[in-house]
Every structure is written in C-alpha cells, then in structure tokens.
LUMGU-695971 format. One record per residue (C-alpha): residue in one letter; x, y, z. Coordinates in nm, 3 decimals. Example, Ala and Ser with C-alpha at 12.3 -4.5 7.8 and 13.67 -1.06 7.14 Angstrom:
rest = a x = 1.230 y = -0.450 z = 0.780
rest = s x = 1.367 y = -0.106 z = 0.714
//
This chain:
rest = x x = -5.735 y = 6.431 z = -0.910
rest = x x = -5.993 y = 6.639 z = -0.931
rest = x x = -6.289 y = 6.668 z = -0.656
rest = x x = -6.622 y = 6.593 z = -0.607
rest = x x = -6.892 y = 6.869 z = -0.562
rest = x x = -7.204 y = 6.948 z = -0.585
rest = x x = -7.274 y = 6.915 z = -0.915
rest = x x = -7.131 y = 6.587 z = -0.941
rest = x x = -7.406 y = 6.515 z = -0.650
rest = x x = -7.637 y = 6.608 z = -0.761
rest = x x = -7.619 y = 6.367 z = -1.128
rest = x x = -7.569 y = 6.117 z = -0.944
rest = x x = -7.914 y = 6.216 z = -0.723
rest = x x = -8.067 y = 6.218 z = -0.998
rest = x x = -7.972 y = 5.832 z = -1.122
rest = x x = -8.035 y = 5.713 z = -0.818
rest = x x = -8.443 y = 5.924 z = -0.777
rest = x x = -8.517 y = 5.771 z = -1.100
rest = x x = -8.415 y = 5.423 z = -0.997
rest = x x = -8.277 y = 5.282 z = -1.344
rest = x x = -7.924 y = 5.179 z = -1.277
rest = x x = -7.775 y = 4.992 z = -1.498
rest = x x = -7.778 y = 5.138 z = -1.806
rest = x x = -8.013 y = 4.940 z = -1.988
rest = x x = -8.294 y = 5.047 z = -1.780
rest = x x = -8.551 y = 4.830 z = -1.707
rest = x x = -8.691 y = 4.701 z = -1.962
rest = x x = -9.007 y = 5.062 z = -2.047
rest = x x = -8.778 y = 5.271 z = -2.196
rest = x x = -8.817 y = 5.650 z = -2.133
rest = x x = -8.507 y = 5.773 z = -2.347
rest = x x = -8.035 y = 5.817 z = -2.355
rest = x x = -7.919 y = 5.574 z = -1.997
rest = x x = -7.664 y = 5.832 z = -1.880
rest = x x = -7.368 y = 5.537 z = -1.974
rest = x x = -7.474 y = 5.671 z = -2.355
rest = x x = -7.467 y = 6.003 z = -2.316
rest = x x = -7.129 y = 6.011 z = -2.177
rest = x x = -6.950 y = 5.758 z = -2.472
rest = x x = -7.140 y = 5.993 z = -2.712
rest = x x = -6.990 y = 6.316 z = -2.518
rest = x x = -6.688 y = 6.127 z = -2.462
rest = x x = -6.673 y = 6.021 z = -2.813
rest = x x = -6.638 y = 6.380 z = -2.938
rest = x x = -6.444 y = 6.508 z = -2.727
rest = x x = -6.155 y = 6.273 z = -2.785
rest = x x = -6.258 y = 6.296 z = -3.213
rest = x x = -6.301 y = 5.956 z = -3.232
rest = x x = -6.591 y = 5.727 z = -3.386
rest = x x = -6.653 y = 5.501 z = -3.081
rest = x x = -6.589 y = 5.540 z = -2.695
rest = x x = -6.659 y = 5.231 z = -2.383
rest = x x = -6.771 y = 5.345 z = -2.097
rest = x x = -6.610 y = 5.034 z = -1.862
rest = x x = -6.520 y = 4.969 z = -1.469
rest = x x = -6.141 y = 5.054 z = -1.544
rest = x x = -5.870 y = 5.110 z = -1.666
rest = x x = -5.769 y = 4.788 z = -1.585
rest = x x = -6.073 y = 4.673 z = -1.746
rest = x x = -6.090 y = 4.900 z = -2.033
rest = x x = -5.705 y = 4.754 z = -2.128
rest = x x = -5.806 y = 4.432 z = -2.155
rest = x x = -6.101 y = 4.472 z = -2.344
rest = x x = -5.900 y = 4.706 z = -2.558
rest = x x = -5.681 y = 4.381 z = -2.579
rest = x x = -6.007 y = 4.180 z = -2.702
rest = x x = -6.127 y = 4.419 z = -2.899
rest = x x = -5.721 y = 4.336 z = -3.133
rest = x x = -5.780 y = 3.942 z = -3.098
rest = x x = -5.444 y = 3.936 z = -2.827
rest = x x = -5.425 y = 3.643 z = -2.736
rest = x x = -5.159 y = 3.241 z = -2.621
rest = x x = -4.864 y = 3.313 z = -2.891
rest = x x = -4.851 y = 3.714 z = -2.936
rest = x x = -4.676 y = 3.963 z = -2.735
rest = x x = -4.729 y = 4.260 z = -2.533
rest = x x = -4.488 y = 4.581 z = -2.533
rest = x x = -4.562 y = 4.789 z = -2.221
rest = x x = -4.318 y = 4.977 z = -2.005
rest = x x = -4.130 y = 4.918 z = -1.736
rest = x x = -4.201 y = 5.286 z = -1.504
rest = x x = -4.669 y = 5.245 z = -1.544
rest = x x = -4.878 y = 5.066 z = -1.274
rest = x x = -4.858 y = 4.714 z = -1.309
rest = x x = -5.234 y = 4.703 z = -1.557
rest = x x = -5.038 y = 4.798 z = -1.814
rest = x x = -4.909 y = 4.430 z = -1.781
rest = x x = -5.159 y = 4.224 z = -1.575
rest = x x = -5.351 y = 4.318 z = -1.930
rest = x x = -5.226 y = 4.089 z = -2.214
rest = x x = -5.157 y = 3.840 z = -1.917
rest = x x = -5.584 y = 3.808 z = -1.847
rest = x x = -5.587 y = 3.742 z = -2.196
rest = x x = -5.250 y = 3.471 z = -2.247
rest = x x = -5.010 y = 3.732 z = -2.426
rest = x x = -4.716 y = 3.739 z = -2.270
rest = x x = -4.584 y = 4.095 z = -2.209
rest = x x = -4.209 y = 4.196 z = -2.276
rest = x x = -4.109 y = 4.512 z = -2.109
rest = x x = -3.874 y = 4.777 z = -2.254
rest = x x = -3.728 y = 5.119 z = -2.111
rest = x x = -3.793 y = 5.423 z = -2.041
rest = x x = -3.643 y = 5.767 z = -2.166
rest = x x = -3.507 y = 6.074 z = -2.025
rest = x x = -3.937 y = 6.148 z = -2.087
rest = x x = -4.024 y = 5.923 z = -1.815
rest = x x = -4.220 y = 5.757 z = -2.103
rest = x x = -4.194 y = 5.460 z = -2.322
rest = x x = -3.838 y = 5.413 z = -2.537
rest = x x = -3.866 y = 5.485 z = -2.936
rest = x x = -3.603 y = 5.312 z = -2.936
rest = x x = -3.594 y = 5.039 z = -2.755
rest = x x = -3.943 y = 4.953 z = -2.807
rest = x x = -3.812 y = 4.834 z = -3.163
rest = x x = -3.485 y = 4.651 z = -3.096
rest = x x = -3.770 y = 4.464 z = -2.825
rest = x x = -4.024 y = 4.406 z = -3.128
rest = x x = -3.999 y = 3.978 z = -3.282
rest = x x = -4.200 y = 3.817 z = -3.407
rest = x x = -4.438 y = 3.748 z = -3.208
rest = x x = -4.521 y = 4.131 z = -3.116
rest = x x = -4.909 y = 4.187 z = -3.146
rest = x x = -4.914 y = 4.562 z = -2.941
rest = x x = -4.755 y = 4.828 z = -2.806
rest = x x = -4.827 y = 4.979 z = -2.533
rest = x x = -4.735 y = 5.394 z = -2.488
rest = x x = -4.797 y = 5.497 z = -2.146
rest = x x = -4.868 y = 5.837 z = -2.108
rest = x x = -4.764 y = 5.876 z = -1.747
rest = x x = -4.888 y = 6.050 z = -1.447
rest = x x = -4.984 y = 6.302 z = -1.781
rest = x x = -4.669 y = 6.325 z = -1.945
rest = x x = -4.723 y = 6.238 z = -2.385
rest = x x = -4.560 y = 5.930 z = -2.419
rest = x x = -4.397 y = 6.032 z = -2.721
rest = x x = -4.602 y = 5.932 z = -3.007
rest = x x = -4.501 y = 6.112 z = -3.354
rest = x x = -4.197 y = 5.824 z = -3.264
rest = x x = -4.382 y = 5.549 z = -3.182
rest = x x = -4.682 y = 5.520 z = -3.440
rest = x x = -4.354 y = 5.546 z = -3.739
rest = x x = -4.252 y = 5.215 z = -3.548
rest = x x = -4.524 y = 5.040 z = -3.479
rest = x x = -4.628 y = 5.111 z = -3.881
rest = x x = -4.352 y = 5.004 z = -3.979
rest = x x = -4.333 y = 4.705 z = -3.759
rest = x x = -4.716 y = 4.589 z = -3.860
rest = x x = -4.802 y = 4.606 z = -3.541
rest = x x = -5.156 y = 4.806 z = -3.352
rest = x x = -5.076 y = 5.076 z = -3.081
rest = x x = -5.270 y = 5.039 z = -2.766
rest = x x = -5.256 y = 5.405 z = -2.619
rest = x x = -5.345 y = 5.374 z = -2.263
rest = x x = -5.384 y = 5.664 z = -2.150
rest = x x = -5.501 y = 5.590 z = -1.812
rest = x x = -5.372 y = 5.852 z = -1.638
rest = x x = -5.350 y = 6.151 z = -1.871
rest = x x = -5.708 y = 6.162 z = -1.919
rest = x x = -5.824 y = 6.514 z = -2.130
rest = x x = -5.401 y = 6.548 z = -2.248
rest = x x = -5.335 y = 6.634 z = -2.532
rest = x x = -5.005 y = 6.576 z = -2.827
rest = x x = -4.905 y = 6.788 z = -3.082
rest = x x = -5.302 y = 6.931 z = -3.192
rest = x x = -5.432 y = 6.490 z = -3.064
rest = x x = -5.600 y = 6.374 z = -2.811
rest = x x = -5.423 y = 6.169 z = -2.541
rest = x x = -5.566 y = 5.804 z = -2.598
rest = x x = -5.684 y = 5.907 z = -2.945
rest = x x = -5.345 y = 5.894 z = -3.222
rest = x x = -5.299 y = 5.484 z = -3.176
rest = x x = -5.541 y = 5.241 z = -3.267
rest = x x = -5.719 y = 5.240 z = -2.969
rest = x x = -5.688 y = 5.506 z = -2.644
rest = x x = -5.832 y = 5.342 z = -2.291
rest = x x = -5.852 y = 5.547 z = -2.023
rest = x x = -5.885 y = 5.545 z = -1.568
rest = x x = -6.119 y = 5.698 z = -1.372
rest = x x = -6.032 y = 5.595 z = -1.051
rest = x x = -6.032 y = 5.818 z = -0.732
rest = x x = -5.663 y = 5.953 z = -0.819
rest = x x = -5.743 y = 6.036 z = -1.219
rest = x x = -5.786 y = 6.360 z = -1.371
rest = x x = -6.129 y = 6.283 z = -1.377
rest = x x = -6.317 y = 6.030 z = -1.095
rest = x x = -6.566 y = 5.863 z = -0.966
rest = x x = -6.426 y = 5.638 z = -0.818
rest = x x = -6.293 y = 5.378 z = -0.976
rest = x x = -6.419 y = 5.350 z = -1.394
rest = x x = -6.236 y = 5.335 z = -1.754
rest = x x = -6.328 y = 5.373 z = -2.105
rest = x x = -6.209 y = 5.287 z = -2.427
rest = x x = -6.216 y = 5.442 z = -2.711
rest = x x = -6.103 y = 5.421 z = -3.172
rest = x x = -6.263 y = 5.451 z = -3.537
rest = x x = -6.221 y = 5.139 z = -3.549
rest = x x = -6.574 y = 4.915 z = -3.622
rest = x x = -6.470 y = 4.553 z = -3.532
rest = x x = -6.191 y = 4.628 z = -3.315
rest = x x = -6.498 y = 4.811 z = -3.120
rest = x x = -6.754 y = 4.527 z = -3.119
rest = x x = -6.445 y = 4.289 z = -3.004
rest = x x = -6.382 y = 4.537 z = -2.665
rest = x x = -6.805 y = 4.581 z = -2.654
rest = x x = -6.889 y = 4.125 z = -2.640
rest = x x = -6.602 y = 4.109 z = -2.393
rest = x x = -6.651 y = 4.404 z = -2.136
rest = x x = -7.042 y = 4.295 z = -2.149
rest = x x = -7.124 y = 3.837 z = -2.143
rest = x x = -7.483 y = 3.963 z = -2.230
rest = x x = -7.388 y = 4.157 z = -2.545
rest = x x = -7.618 y = 3.968 z = -2.759
rest = x x = -7.994 y = 4.007 z = -2.556
rest = x x = -7.841 y = 4.373 z = -2.533
rest = x x = -8.085 y = 4.689 z = -2.770
rest = x x = -7.753 y = 4.687 z = -3.018
rest = x x = -7.725 y = 4.336 z = -3.107
rest = x x = -7.859 y = 4.373 z = -3.378
rest = x x = -7.578 y = 4.620 z = -3.505
rest = x x = -7.252 y = 4.396 z = -3.414
rest = x x = -7.172 y = 4.258 z = -3.674
rest = x x = -6.829 y = 3.995 z = -3.544
rest = x x = -6.966 y = 3.647 z = -3.452
rest = x x = -7.074 y = 3.697 z = -3.063
rest = x x = -6.844 y = 3.510 z = -2.820
rest = x x = -6.822 y = 3.466 z = -2.421
rest = x x = -6.748 y = 3.797 z = -2.250
rest = x x = -6.740 y = 3.903 z = -1.933
rest = x x = -6.922 y = 4.158 z = -1.749
rest = x x = -6.720 y = 4.550 z = -1.651
rest = x x = -7.013 y = 4.662 z = -1.705
rest = x x = -7.041 y = 5.025 z = -1.638
rest = x x = -7.340 y = 5.175 z = -1.376
rest = x x = -7.604 y = 5.483 z = -1.499
rest = x x = -7.445 y = 5.624 z = -1.120
rest = x x = -7.009 y = 5.642 z = -1.207
rest = x x = -7.162 y = 5.766 z = -1.539
rest = x x = -7.340 y = 6.093 z = -1.483
rest = x x = -7.078 y = 6.108 z = -1.236
rest = x x = -6.797 y = 6.161 z = -1.477
rest = x x = -7.045 y = 6.336 z = -1.755
rest = x x = -6.958 y = 6.639 z = -1.513
rest = x x = -6.630 y = 6.603 z = -1.479
rest = x x = -6.595 y = 6.548 z = -1.853
rest = x x = -6.674 y = 6.893 z = -1.882
rest = x x = -6.474 y = 7.058 z = -1.644
rest = x x = -6.153 y = 6.907 z = -1.710
rest = x x = -6.013 y = 7.088 z = -1.977
rest = x x = -6.033 y = 7.398 z = -1.726
rest = x x = -5.927 y = 7.270 z = -1.442
rest = x x = -5.521 y = 7.121 z = -1.658
rest = x x = -5.545 y = 7.390 z = -1.838
rest = x x = -5.454 y = 7.603 z = -1.474
rest = x x = -5.227 y = 7.315 z = -1.395
rest = x x = -5.016 y = 7.322 z = -1.710
rest = x x = -4.983 y = 7.760 z = -1.649
rest = x x = -4.884 y = 7.628 z = -1.315
rest = x x = -4.611 y = 7.404 z = -1.548
rest = x x = -4.475 y = 7.636 z = -1.745
rest = x x = -4.469 y = 7.941 z = -1.492
rest = x x = -4.231 y = 7.745 z = -1.276
rest = x x = -3.982 y = 7.585 z = -1.592
rest = x x = -3.968 y = 8.001 z = -1.675
rest = x x = -3.910 y = 8.072 z = -1.376
rest = x x = -3.615 y = 7.835 z = -1.304
rest = x x = -3.488 y = 7.772 z = -1.605
rest = x x = -3.235 y = 7.982 z = -1.586
rest = x x = -3.081 y = 7.805 z = -1.265
rest = x x = -2.754 y = 7.650 z = -1.342
rest = x x = -2.872 y = 7.384 z = -1.034
rest = x x = -3.127 y = 7.296 z = -1.219
rest = x x = -3.254 y = 7.060 z = -1.519
rest = x x = -3.584 y = 6.959 z = -1.630
rest = x x = -3.765 y = 6.583 z = -1.762
rest = x x = -3.774 y = 6.573 z = -2.151
rest = x x = -4.106 y = 6.644 z = -2.291
rest = x x = -4.247 y = 6.531 z = -2.549
rest = x x = -4.529 y = 6.796 z = -2.555
rest = x x = -4.523 y = 7.057 z = -2.309
rest = x x = -4.869 y = 7.271 z = -2.481
rest = x x = -5.048 y = 6.923 z = -2.399
rest = x x = -4.901 y = 6.854 z = -2.096
rest = x x = -5.188 y = 6.780 z = -1.822
rest = x x = -4.926 y = 6.940 z = -1.612
rest = x x = -4.948 y = 6.766 z = -1.295
rest = x x = -4.575 y = 6.696 z = -1.241
rest = x x = -4.278 y = 6.929 z = -1.252
rest = x x = -3.974 y = 6.691 z = -1.352
rest = x x = -3.603 y = 6.729 z = -1.238
rest = x x = -3.319 y = 6.558 z = -1.340
rest = x x = -3.029 y = 6.479 z = -1.159
rest = x x = -2.680 y = 6.289 z = -1.286
rest = x x = -2.690 y = 6.147 z = -0.961
rest = x x = -2.915 y = 5.948 z = -0.753
rest = x x = -2.820 y = 6.061 z = -0.421
rest = x x = -2.811 y = 6.402 z = -0.570
rest = x x = -3.194 y = 6.353 z = -0.648
rest = x x = -3.247 y = 6.224 z = -0.294
rest = x x = -3.050 y = 6.551 z = -0.125
rest = x x = -3.299 y = 6.795 z = -0.336
rest = x x = -3.658 y = 6.627 z = -0.249
rest = x x = -3.515 y = 6.536 z = 0.076
rest = x x = -3.442 y = 6.973 z = 0.112
rest = x x = -3.832 y = 7.007 z = -0.064
rest = x x = -4.004 y = 6.789 z = 0.171
rest = x x = -3.847 y = 6.989 z = 0.504
rest = x x = -3.969 y = 7.368 z = 0.273
rest = x x = -4.355 y = 7.156 z = 0.307
rest = x x = -4.300 y = 7.101 z = -0.092
rest = x x = -4.481 y = 6.783 z = -0.266
rest = x x = -4.141 y = 6.576 z = -0.435
rest = x x = -4.115 y = 6.245 z = -0.465
rest = x x = -3.859 y = 5.990 z = -0.623
rest = x x = -4.085 y = 5.734 z = -0.878
rest = x x = -3.801 y = 5.481 z = -0.832
rest = x x = -3.994 y = 5.511 z = -0.458
rest = x x = -4.388 y = 5.416 z = -0.654
rest = x x = -4.288 y = 5.066 z = -0.612
rest = x x = -4.557 y = 4.937 z = -0.740
rest = x x = -4.497 y = 5.181 z = -1.095
rest = x x = -4.137 y = 5.006 z = -1.155
rest = x x = -4.172 y = 4.674 z = -1.280
rest = x x = -3.941 y = 4.520 z = -1.027
rest = x x = -4.197 y = 4.471 z = -0.845
rest = x x = -4.459 y = 4.340 z = -1.048
rest = x x = -4.434 y = 4.009 z = -0.907
rest = x x = -4.588 y = 3.846 z = -1.107
rest = x x = -4.398 y = 3.945 z = -1.380
rest = x x = -4.115 y = 3.896 z = -1.204
rest = x x = -4.229 y = 3.512 z = -1.127
rest = x x = -4.387 y = 3.446 z = -1.381
rest = x x = -4.734 y = 3.378 z = -1.242
rest = x x = -4.956 y = 3.488 z = -1.467
rest = x x = -5.248 y = 3.355 z = -1.332
rest = x x = -5.477 y = 3.173 z = -1.048
rest = x x = -5.518 y = 2.797 z = -1.227
rest = x x = -5.195 y = 2.683 z = -1.441
rest = x x = -5.369 y = 2.568 z = -1.751
rest = x x = -5.503 y = 2.954 z = -1.723
rest = x x = -5.125 y = 3.112 z = -1.683
rest = x x = -4.903 y = 3.279 z = -2.030
rest = x x = -4.636 y = 3.167 z = -1.906
rest = x x = -4.725 y = 2.796 z = -1.889
rest = x x = -4.869 y = 2.779 z = -2.231
rest = x x = -4.751 y = 2.630 z = -2.500
rest = x x = -4.811 y = 2.856 z = -2.762
rest = x x = -4.622 y = 3.128 z = -2.528
rest = x x = -4.260 y = 2.884 z = -2.567
rest = x x = -3.988 y = 3.047 z = -2.782
rest = x x = -4.157 y = 3.444 z = -2.613
rest = x x = -3.953 y = 3.781 z = -2.464
rest = x x = -4.107 y = 3.654 z = -2.127
rest = x x = -3.811 y = 3.647 z = -1.882
rest = x x = -3.770 y = 3.935 z = -1.709
rest = x x = -3.535 y = 4.045 z = -1.398
rest = x x = -3.391 y = 4.332 z = -1.286
rest = x x = -3.178 y = 4.372 z = -1.523
rest = x x = -3.360 y = 4.417 z = -1.806
rest = x x = -3.445 y = 4.749 z = -1.839
rest = x x = -3.127 y = 4.953 z = -1.579
rest = x x = -3.187 y = 5.260 z = -1.768
rest = x x = -3.533 y = 5.256 z = -1.630
rest = x x = -3.461 y = 5.182 z = -1.296
rest = x x = -3.163 y = 5.493 z = -1.341
rest = x x = -3.384 y = 5.727 z = -1.450
rest = x x = -3.612 y = 5.664 z = -1.218
rest = x x = -3.373 y = 5.726 z = -0.951
rest = x x = -3.216 y = 6.034 z = -1.091
rest = x x = -3.514 y = 6.163 z = -1.109
rest = x x = -3.730 y = 6.393 z = -0.887
rest = x x = -4.129 y = 6.543 z = -0.963
rest = x x = -4.322 y = 6.818 z = -0.748
rest = x x = -4.690 y = 6.777 z = -0.769
rest = x x = -4.854 y = 7.076 z = -0.849
rest = x x = -5.180 y = 7.184 z = -0.736
rest = x x = -5.470 y = 7.373 z = -0.966
rest = x x = -5.579 y = 7.566 z = -0.673
rest = x x = -5.206 y = 7.705 z = -0.640
rest = x x = -5.257 y = 8.163 z = -0.641
rest = x x = -4.966 y = 8.337 z = -0.721
rest = x x = -4.808 y = 8.321 z = -0.418
rest = x x = -4.825 y = 7.895 z = -0.403
rest = x x = -4.639 y = 7.966 z = -0.710
rest = x x = -4.351 y = 8.217 z = -0.567
rest = x x = -4.338 y = 8.014 z = -0.250
rest = x x = -4.248 y = 7.692 z = -0.464
rest = x x = -4.001 y = 7.958 z = -0.681
rest = x x = -3.785 y = 8.015 z = -0.387
rest = x x = -3.798 y = 7.695 z = -0.260
rest = x x = -3.748 y = 7.490 z = -0.564
rest = x x = -3.387 y = 7.753 z = -0.586
rest = x x = -3.269 y = 7.706 z = -0.200
rest = x x = -3.241 y = 7.376 z = -0.259
rest = x x = -3.059 y = 7.380 z = -0.568
rest = x x = -2.823 y = 7.630 z = -0.391
rest = x x = -2.845 y = 7.347 z = -0.098
rest = x x = -2.730 y = 7.009 z = -0.251
rest = x x = -2.483 y = 7.257 z = -0.523
rest = x x = -2.267 y = 7.334 z = -0.173
//
C-alpha cells in the first residue's frame, strides 16, 4: 500500500483550484482532463491500446463483463480465494460465477478451470492475489483451446508483471483497483485495459449512462445502450497519476526484499515456500510459507507474531474465502427476484450450487499457508530481524 504524500496533495489541490472536478469539464473547454491523461498514461504503462478509469475495481470488473457481452445464460469461472467482488461482477450482469480451486501458488488452478468449463462458460477470471501472478500461460492456453475470454483481475497487483508483460494486459481485458489498500491508491477507484476496440466501447457505454452525449460519442461504433455511472472524478485521477509514476520503484524494493528473504531462508529444513508463477514479476507484497499441516502453520504464524513480525493465515481473511461469500453460498444474486441471476430462467441448469465442499483443496491450502507482510520502507537491519524471527519460528515448530 502506498502512502499519500505532498505530491498527491498538490495534484488534488491543482484540480480543486481549477474548479473543473468533472472529467468532461464545465463545457468551456480548457484542455485534456486528468482522467483522460491518466487513461493515456495507464495504457502506455501497461502496454495496451485502451484504458478506462472508473470508480472502483468492482466497477471495472462489471464493465469488463459488459464489454465482453456477458449476461444471463453465461458462466464465469473465478477462484475460491479472492475478494468477493470477483464473483459479484458476473451476478451484476445476470451471469453465474463458478467457483474453482486454487493451486499451491494461491491463484487459480488451470487444471480445475478446465474441469469446470461447460458450454455456458463465457470467461475465466484469474486473480493475481496479493500481488502474486497467476499462471497466465496455462490459463490462456485453456481459454484459447475452449474459445472463452479471459478477464484478468489484477486489482491486487497494480504494477506487477508476468513473463515480461504487465499483469492485467495479458487477457482479453484486465482490471485494476485503486482502493486505499492497493499498490496504487486514491482511496477508491479502478480501471480496465484492453486491446479490443469493441470491448472498450461497450465498457465506455456501460460505465457512463450519458456516454451518448460526450465529446467522444461520434467515435463509438457500437449501438448505445442504457449504462450506469461509474465515472471517476478528476481529483482522484490526479492522485492516481502521481502514484502511477512511482509504483515501479516501490514494488522493485518490495521484490528485492522478498528475494533476499527467500535466499536467506531457503536452506532451513523447516521452511518451504509457496509456488511462484513468476518471482521476478511478483509485486513482493507478501512472502508465502507452505506447511504440511494447518496446526504447524498456525504455530509458525503465532511465533512470528510473538516476535512482532506481521504474519497471517489466508484462511482467516474471511472476505477473501469463498465459504464466506453469503450472497454466493445462499444464492441471493440481487435485491429483486426478477434481477437475481440465480432465479433467471436463462440460467437454469448452470453450475450455481456452491458449498464448503466445492473447493476442498482451496480451503486446505489456505489453512496450511502463512503470509508474511513485506514493507517497502524496510532497511537492511529490518530484513535481518525478520530473517532471524523466521528461523526461530521454524525451529520452534519443528522442535
């Protein structure tokens, strides 16, 4: 998580003093908006043709669904370990989220994805949890083989990489979050990126119910439909522009810290790490330890806590574990029955049943994993302290 500094304050103040807070200005002209500048800069940074900024990561996911034409009768495969918004986005457009297992990397398991693909599957949604890149090479292979789209949820991995490409730029459409707890933050915000012009135009329309009245309306080739209002303000965009410029440097420090920790701890017989799909592209937000039993993982985490080292078990992060997604588990897709994807006739026969037994390997993996939080501001002495604490904790649980 990045901190807000004086540069962000100055950027926000500049917009406030201009009096032009709305991305489309006040009708008097006056140059490119902060939102438009951010979209241009984001597209360039991520190596894609198009970018659209919105009000949240959830809004970005919903607009991604609309951009791909996903709706009633469709299924979207999502991992059992992610923020609930990944599953709520398909429901928002009338589709059914199908929950799939994670593997030892704590990201979507390509093998279980393939097992859960059905004739209704319209998209696969890999999630780069806590800055950990998903196995995008395998997921894209499955997607192309079955001719389904990939919606890359990089909302927890702003600025990360996979095999030389930015996370979010690999699938048919990618999404980011600028929530307070993310690598890039303006308090709340989001974005989507794509190389598909038609997908982009549909997302524009869905994110702005007034799209037909905007200056760019003549450039849109798809028919206009009723959209919502997920427009970002210029104040938030100005803050994100500042954060976007420095995120690479901060993540590089995190990544370097993580690699040093791994090298320093790799020779300990009681320490094993989670699988990494691309350690060089990893955001370096956490270091994941894997244990054979959940009780050993719990003891290791407790020992680190006693040493004042921030560590936790992902099974405890309730809102990120599928068994705690009440609207999904109890199949309540909307406030109104006629809008509820679970009750729509088009979805009859879809894979909508979800119980604690749906993804047992996910629950087991989450209970056997310990995440250690990594801070970009750490100095060498801080890393030495953490290394000693990890070794002592591993000795304690082994003894």
